[in-house]
C-alpha positions as CSV (number, residue, x, y, z in Angstrom):
1,M,-38.6,29.1,-12.6
2,A,-35.2,30.2,-13.8
3,D,-34.4,31.6,-10.2
4,H,-35.2,28.4,-8.8
5,T,-33.3,26.3,-11.1
6,Q,-30.2,28.7,-10.4
7,D,-30.7,28.4,-6.7
8,K,-30.8,24.6,-6.9
9,A,-27.6,24.7,-9.0
10,L,-25.9,27.0,-6.5
11,D,-26.8,24.7,-3.6
12,S,-25.5,21.6,-5.6
13,L,-22.3,23.4,-6.1
14,R,-21.9,24.3,-2.3
15,S,-22.7,20.9,-1.3
16,A,-20.1,19.4,-3.8
17,G,-17.4,21.9,-2.3
18,T,-18.3,20.8,1.1
19,E,-17.8,17.3,0.2
20,W,-14.5,17.7,-1.5
21,L,-13.4,19.8,1.7
22,L,-14.4,17.0,3.9
23,L,-12.4,14.5,1.8
24,L,-9.4,16.8,1.7
25,T,-9.6,17.4,5.6
26,T,-9.9,13.7,6.4
27,G,-7.0,12.8,4.1
28,L,-4.8,15.5,5.8
29,A,-5.8,14.2,9.1
30,M,-3.7,10.9,8.3
31,T,-0.6,12.9,7.3
32,P,0.9,13.5,10.7
33,G,0.4,10.0,12.0
34,L,2.0,8.6,8.8
35,F,4.9,11.1,9.0
36,L,5.8,10.0,12.5
37,R,5.6,6.3,11.5
38,I,7.8,6.8,8.3
39,T,10.4,9.0,10.0
40,G,10.5,7.3,13.3
41,A,10.2,10.8,15.0
42,H,9.3,10.8,18.5
43,F,7.1,13.0,20.8
44,P,5.6,12.5,24.2
45,D,3.4,9.5,24.4
46,P,0.0,11.3,24.7
47,V,0.9,13.4,21.5
48,M,1.9,10.3,19.8
49,A,-1.4,8.6,20.6
50,L,-3.4,11.7,19.6
51,L,-1.8,12.0,16.1
52,F,-2.0,8.3,15.5
53,G,-5.5,8.1,16.7
54,V,-6.4,11.1,14.4
55,A,-4.8,9.3,11.4
56,I,-7.0,6.3,12.1
57,I,-10.1,8.4,12.3
58,G,-9.3,10.0,8.9
59,A,-8.6,6.6,7.4
60,A,-11.7,5.2,8.8
61,F,-13.8,7.7,7.1
62,W,-12.1,7.0,3.8
63,L,-12.7,3.3,4.2
64,S,-16.4,3.9,5.1
65,W,-16.8,6.0,1.9
66,A,-15.3,3.5,-0.3
67,A,-17.2,0.7,1.1
68,E,-20.5,2.7,0.5
69,V,-19.5,3.4,-3.1
70,A,-18.5,-0.2,-3.6
71,Q,-22.3,-1.2,-3.4
72,L,-22.9,0.4,-6.8
73,D,-20.4,-1.9,-8.6
74,F,-21.0,-5.4,-7.0
75,S,-23.7,-7.9,-6.5
76,A,-25.7,-7.6,-3.3
77,G,-24.1,-10.5,-1.5
78,L,-20.6,-9.5,-2.4
79,A,-21.2,-6.0,-1.6
80,L,-22.7,-7.0,1.8
81,A,-19.7,-9.1,2.6
82,G,-17.3,-6.5,1.7
83,L,-19.2,-3.8,3.5
84,A,-19.2,-5.8,6.7
85,L,-15.5,-6.3,6.6
86,I,-14.3,-2.9,5.2
87,A,-16.4,-0.8,7.5
88,V,-15.0,-2.3,10.8
89,L,-11.4,-2.8,9.3
90,P,-10.0,-0.1,11.6
91,E,-11.3,-1.8,14.9
92,Y,-10.2,-5.1,13.5
93,I,-6.8,-4.1,13.0
94,V,-6.3,-2.2,16.3
95,D,-7.8,-5.0,18.3
96,G,-6.0,-7.6,16.3
97,T,-2.7,-5.6,17.0
98,F,-3.3,-5.9,20.7
99,A,-3.8,-9.7,20.4
100,F,-0.8,-10.1,18.2
101,L,1.5,-8.2,20.7
102,A,0.1,-10.4,23.4
103,A,2.2,-13.2,22.1
104,S,5.4,-11.5,23.1
105,H,3.9,-9.2,25.9
106,P,1.3,-11.1,27.8
107,E,0.0,-8.1,29.5
108,Y,-1.4,-7.0,26.0
109,A,-4.0,-9.8,26.0
110,Q,-6.2,-7.6,28.4
111,Y,-6.1,-4.6,26.0
112,A,-7.5,-6.9,23.1
113,V,-10.4,-7.7,25.4
114,A,-10.7,-3.9,26.6
115,N,-10.9,-2.7,22.9
116,M,-13.4,-5.3,21.9
117,T,-15.8,-4.9,24.9
118,G,-15.5,-1.0,24.7
119,A,-16.4,-0.8,21.0
120,N,-19.4,-3.1,21.5
121,R,-20.6,-1.3,24.7
122,L,-20.1,2.2,23.0
123,L,-22.2,1.3,20.0
124,I,-25.2,0.1,22.0
125,G,-24.9,2.6,24.8
126,L,-24.3,5.7,22.8
127,A,-25.2,5.0,19.2
128,W,-28.4,3.1,19.6
129,P,-30.0,5.9,21.9
130,M,-28.7,8.6,19.5
131,V,-30.6,7.2,16.4
132,V,-33.8,7.4,18.6
133,L,-33.0,10.8,20.0
134,L,-32.4,12.6,16.9
135,P,-35.6,11.7,15.1
136,F,-37.5,12.7,18.2
137,L,-35.8,16.2,18.3
138,R,-36.4,16.9,14.7
139,F,-39.7,15.1,13.9
140,R,-41.0,14.4,17.4
141,R,-41.1,10.6,16.7
142,K,-41.0,8.5,19.9
143,A,-39.7,5.2,18.5
144,V,-37.5,3.8,15.7
145,T,-38.6,0.5,13.9
146,L,-36.8,-2.2,12.1
147,D,-37.9,-4.0,9.0
148,P,-39.7,-7.4,9.9
149,E,-37.0,-9.2,7.9
150,Q,-34.3,-8.1,10.5
151,H,-35.6,-10.6,12.9
152,L,-32.8,-12.8,11.5
153,E,-30.3,-10.2,12.6
154,L,-31.7,-10.3,16.0
155,A,-31.8,-14.2,16.2
156,L,-28.3,-14.7,14.9
157,L,-27.0,-12.0,17.4
158,L,-28.6,-13.8,20.2
159,V,-27.1,-17.2,19.0
160,A,-23.7,-15.6,18.9
161,L,-24.1,-14.0,22.5
162,V,-25.1,-17.3,23.8
163,Y,-22.0,-19.0,22.4
164,A,-19.8,-16.1,23.6
165,M,-20.9,-16.6,27.1
166,T,-19.4,-20.3,27.0
167,V,-16.2,-18.5,26.3
168,V,-16.4,-16.8,29.6
169,L,-17.2,-20.2,31.3
170,R,-14.1,-21.9,29.6
171,R,-12.1,-18.7,30.3
172,E,-10.5,-18.7,27.0
173,V,-11.1,-17.9,23.2
174,S,-9.8,-20.7,21.1
175,L,-9.3,-21.2,17.4
176,L,-12.3,-23.5,17.5
177,D,-14.4,-20.6,18.6
178,S,-13.0,-18.6,15.7
179,V,-14.5,-21.2,13.4
180,V,-17.8,-21.2,15.0
181,F,-18.1,-17.4,15.0
182,A,-17.0,-17.3,11.4
183,A,-19.6,-20.0,10.5
184,I,-22.3,-17.8,12.2
185,F,-21.2,-14.8,10.1
186,V,-20.9,-16.8,6.8
187,F,-24.5,-18.0,7.5
188,Y,-25.6,-14.5,8.1
189,V,-24.2,-13.2,4.8
190,W,-25.5,-16.1,2.9
191,R,-29.1,-15.4,4.2
192,V,-29.0,-11.6,3.7
193,A,-27.5,-11.9,0.2
194,R,-30.8,-13.6,-0.9
195,R,-32.7,-10.5,-0.1
196,P,-33.8,-8.1,-2.9
197,S,-31.2,-5.5,-3.3
198,E,-32.1,-1.9,-2.9
199,P,-30.3,1.3,-4.1
200,P,-27.8,2.4,-1.4
201,H,-28.5,5.6,0.6
202,L,-25.3,7.5,0.0
203,V,-24.0,10.6,1.8
204,G,-21.1,13.0,2.0
205,P,-18.1,12.3,-0.4
206,A,-19.6,8.7,-1.2
207,L,-22.5,10.6,-3.0
208,L,-19.9,12.9,-4.6
209,L,-18.0,10.0,-6.1
210,T,-21.4,8.6,-7.8
211,A,-21.3,11.7,-10.0
212,L,-18.2,10.4,-11.7
213,E,-18.0,8.0,-14.7
214,P,-17.7,4.4,-13.7
215,L,-14.1,4.0,-14.5
216,Q,-13.2,7.1,-12.5
217,R,-15.6,6.1,-9.7
218,R,-14.1,2.7,-9.4
219,L,-10.6,4.3,-9.5
220,G,-11.4,6.7,-6.8
221,M,-13.0,4.1,-4.7
222,S,-10.0,1.9,-5.1
223,V,-7.6,4.7,-4.1
224,L,-9.4,5.7,-0.9
225,A,-9.7,2.0,0.2
226,F,-6.0,1.1,-0.4
227,V,-4.6,4.4,0.9
228,A,-6.8,4.2,4.1
229,A,-6.2,0.5,4.7
230,G,-2.5,1.1,4.4
231,A,-2.5,3.9,6.7
232,I,-4.4,2.1,9.5
233,I,-2.2,-0.9,9.1
234,A,1.0,1.4,9.4
235,V,0.0,3.1,12.5
236,A,-2.1,0.6,14.3
237,E,0.8,-0.8,16.3
238,P,2.4,2.5,17.4
239,F,-1.0,3.8,18.2
240,A,-1.7,0.7,20.6
241,E,1.6,1.3,22.2
242,A,1.5,5.1,22.5
243,L,-2.0,4.7,24.2
244,I,-0.9,2.2,26.7
245,H,2.4,4.2,27.7
246,S,0.0,7.5,27.7
247,G,-1.8,5.6,30.6
248,T,1.3,5.3,32.6
249,T,2.5,8.8,31.9
250,L,-0.9,10.3,32.7
251,G,-1.7,8.0,35.7
252,I,-4.8,6.6,34.0
253,D,-5.8,2.9,34.1
254,E,-4.3,1.6,30.7
255,F,-7.2,-0.8,30.6
256,L,-9.9,2.0,30.7
257,L,-7.9,4.2,28.3
258,V,-7.7,1.2,25.7
259,Q,-11.4,0.4,26.2
260,W,-12.8,3.9,25.5
261,L,-10.4,6.0,23.6
262,A,-9.3,3.4,21.0
263,P,-12.9,2.4,19.8
264,L,-13.9,6.2,19.6
265,A,-11.4,6.5,17.0
266,S,-12.2,3.4,15.0
267,E,-16.0,3.8,15.4
268,A,-16.2,7.5,14.6
269,P,-17.2,7.1,11.0
270,E,-20.0,4.7,12.1
271,F,-21.3,7.2,14.6
272,T,-21.3,9.9,12.0
273,V,-23.0,8.0,9.2
274,V,-25.7,6.6,11.4
275,A,-26.2,10.1,13.0
276,I,-26.6,11.8,9.6
277,F,-29.3,9.0,8.6
278,A,-31.1,9.4,11.9
279,W,-31.4,13.3,11.4
280,R,-32.6,13.0,7.9
281,G,-35.5,10.8,9.2
282,L,-33.9,7.4,8.2
283,G,-34.0,5.9,11.7
284,T,-34.9,2.4,10.4
285,L,-31.7,2.5,8.2
286,A,-29.5,3.7,10.8
287,L,-30.7,1.3,13.7
288,G,-30.6,-1.6,11.0
289,A,-26.9,-0.9,10.2
290,L,-26.0,-0.7,14.0
291,V,-27.6,-4.2,14.4
292,S,-25.8,-5.6,11.5
293,S,-22.5,-4.2,12.8
294,K,-23.2,-5.9,16.1
295,I,-23.2,-9.4,14.4
296,N,-19.7,-8.4,13.0
297,Q,-18.4,-7.5,16.3
298,W,-19.8,-10.6,18.1
299,T,-18.7,-12.9,15.4
300,L,-15.6,-11.8,13.3
301,L,-14.0,-9.3,15.7
302,V,-14.2,-12.0,18.8
303,G,-13.3,-14.9,16.6
304,M,-10.2,-12.8,15.3
305,L,-8.5,-12.5,18.6
306,P,-7.2,-16.1,18.9
307,L,-6.3,-16.1,15.5
308,A,-3.9,-12.9,15.7
309,Y,-2.6,-14.3,19.0
310,S,-1.8,-17.6,17.3
311,V,0.0,-15.7,14.4
312,G,2.0,-13.7,16.9
313,L,2.9,-16.7,19.1
314,G,3.9,-18.9,15.9
315,E,1.8,-21.7,16.9
316,P,-2.1,-22.6,17.5
317,A,-3.0,-21.4,21.0
318,P,-6.1,-20.1,22.8
319,L,-6.0,-16.5,24.1
320,S,-6.7,-16.9,28.0
321,L,-9.3,-14.6,29.9
322,D,-8.3,-13.5,33.4
323,L,-11.2,-12.7,36.0
324,R,-11.5,-9.0,34.8
325,Q,-11.6,-9.9,31.2
326,Q,-14.3,-12.6,32.1
327,E,-16.5,-9.9,33.8
328,E,-16.0,-7.5,31.0
329,V,-17.0,-10.0,28.3
330,M,-20.1,-10.9,30.4
331,L,-21.1,-7.3,31.0
332,T,-20.9,-6.6,27.4
333,A,-22.7,-9.9,26.4
334,A,-25.5,-8.8,29.0
335,Q,-25.8,-5.4,27.5
336,S,-26.3,-6.8,24.0
337,V,-28.9,-9.3,25.3
338,F,-30.8,-6.6,26.9
339,A,-30.7,-4.5,23.7
340,I,-32.1,-7.5,21.7
341,S,-34.9,-8.0,24.0
342,L,-35.8,-4.4,23.6
343,L,-36.1,-4.9,19.9
344,T,-37.8,-8.3,19.8
345,N,-41.0,-6.2,18.6
346,L,-38.7,-4.5,16.0
347,R,-39.3,-1.1,17.9
348,L,-36.8,0.8,20.1
349,S,-38.8,3.4,22.1
350,L,-37.3,6.6,23.8
351,L,-38.0,4.8,27.2
352,G,-35.8,1.9,25.8
353,A,-33.1,4.1,24.4
354,G,-33.0,5.9,27.8
355,G,-32.5,2.5,29.6
356,L,-29.6,1.7,27.5
357,F,-28.0,5.0,27.8
358,G,-28.6,5.3,31.7
359,L,-27.2,1.8,32.4
360,F,-24.3,2.5,30.1
361,V,-23.4,5.7,31.9
362,L,-23.7,4.0,35.2
363,Q,-21.2,1.2,34.5
364,M,-18.9,3.5,33.0
365,L,-18.8,6.3,35.7
366,V,-19.1,3.7,38.6
367,P,-17.0,0.7,37.6
368,D,-17.4,-1.1,41.1
369,L,-21.3,-1.4,40.0
370,R,-20.4,-3.4,36.9
371,T,-21.7,-6.8,38.5
372,I,-24.8,-5.3,39.5
373,V,-25.4,-3.6,36.0
374,T,-24.6,-7.0,34.5
375,W,-27.5,-8.5,36.4
376,A,-29.6,-5.6,35.8
377,Y,-29.2,-6.2,32.1
378,F,-30.0,-9.8,32.3
379,G,-33.0,-9.2,34.5
380,G,-34.3,-6.5,32.2
381,A,-33.8,-8.8,29.1
382,V,-35.9,-11.6,30.9
383,A,-38.7,-9.1,31.6
384,M,-38.6,-7.7,27.9
385,F,-38.7,-11.1,26.5
386,A,-41.8,-11.8,28.6
387,V,-43.5,-8.7,27.5
388,H,-42.7,-9.4,23.8
389,R,-43.1,-13.3,24.0
390,R,-45.6,-13.3,21.1
391,H,-42.9,-12.0,18.7
392,L,-40.2,-14.7,19.8
393,P,-41.6,-17.5,17.6
394,T,-41.1,-15.2,14.4
395,A,-37.5,-14.5,15.3
396,V,-37.0,-18.2,15.8
397,R,-38.6,-19.1,12.4
398,S,-36.4,-16.5,10.6
399,L,-33.3,-18.8,11.2
400,G,-35.0,-21.3,9.0
401,G,-35.6,-19.1,6.0
């Protein structure tokens, strides 16, 4: 018995050591990018983009852990609102920077849309299949399910997507759209805040901070949040510019570079956390978090673009969409609609996850097929809604409480 207790204590010490090391490593990752920003030192653009991107990844992890720990000290509704904003802050700042710069450099408008659509498609095309694949590899589970109450998230996400398609038809995102998207998000927070609160599932350094006294924990959480947010704000603009200039230097389409590399930096913590949950058998929690994050992206993130653009311009103005941007937004919306149709019965199977992954890889590797893939998504969505039609009334009723 004594040996068992001693082994357990040693395992706990090793785990704590690993978590402190992870906290230190991600903190050090911010240092080179901040040094470049403070000193104004200059390196080749690809090197600058790499160092600033690594700084954003490190800061994003710190923000993610701070947001998780915050759940212990605030009410369920306030914690939910804070989590929704803090967890995706890196993506918002980077995308908002592109929209802000578009006021003085109109060519940057396309990069704001590129970052938004890339982040959306990466989560559904890679993260959703991942949370199904990992439990299958470890536990041979062939599907991941959602809680019945998450019909609300699916219904609200569909509402946001339908409205987003009107943006494509109007060829612009206006401040009125910002208000509508914000209203959808506020309604979502209000409804979810009424659900019974549950103890948070904490992993990594977030779990480590829970062992501290309440005052120390709150101080640690605040330090993580403020340092990380400050680091992201400091390096977001030079990261955006270095990334675009890297495309010119390397002979790569700047639009594609911004669409895929920038979101990888800002989404890294979310990918990591949901992967850990899925590997531990918490597939429902992982998939639920990803669905909730989609609501953030299709409401606050899209609605923030004309706001940042107007601030940069110094007056209210819509952010116009050219033909390529319209196609990208429609393709991204179609992918999300197809994903919702697969989850209408609150179950994502290996086959459905394979479909999401396969179509994502196809449109990424063969860009000329994007229009065909868009219609494939819509066609698949119609078919799946028909198959799951008996679940549709439940989703609709969830909007009414």
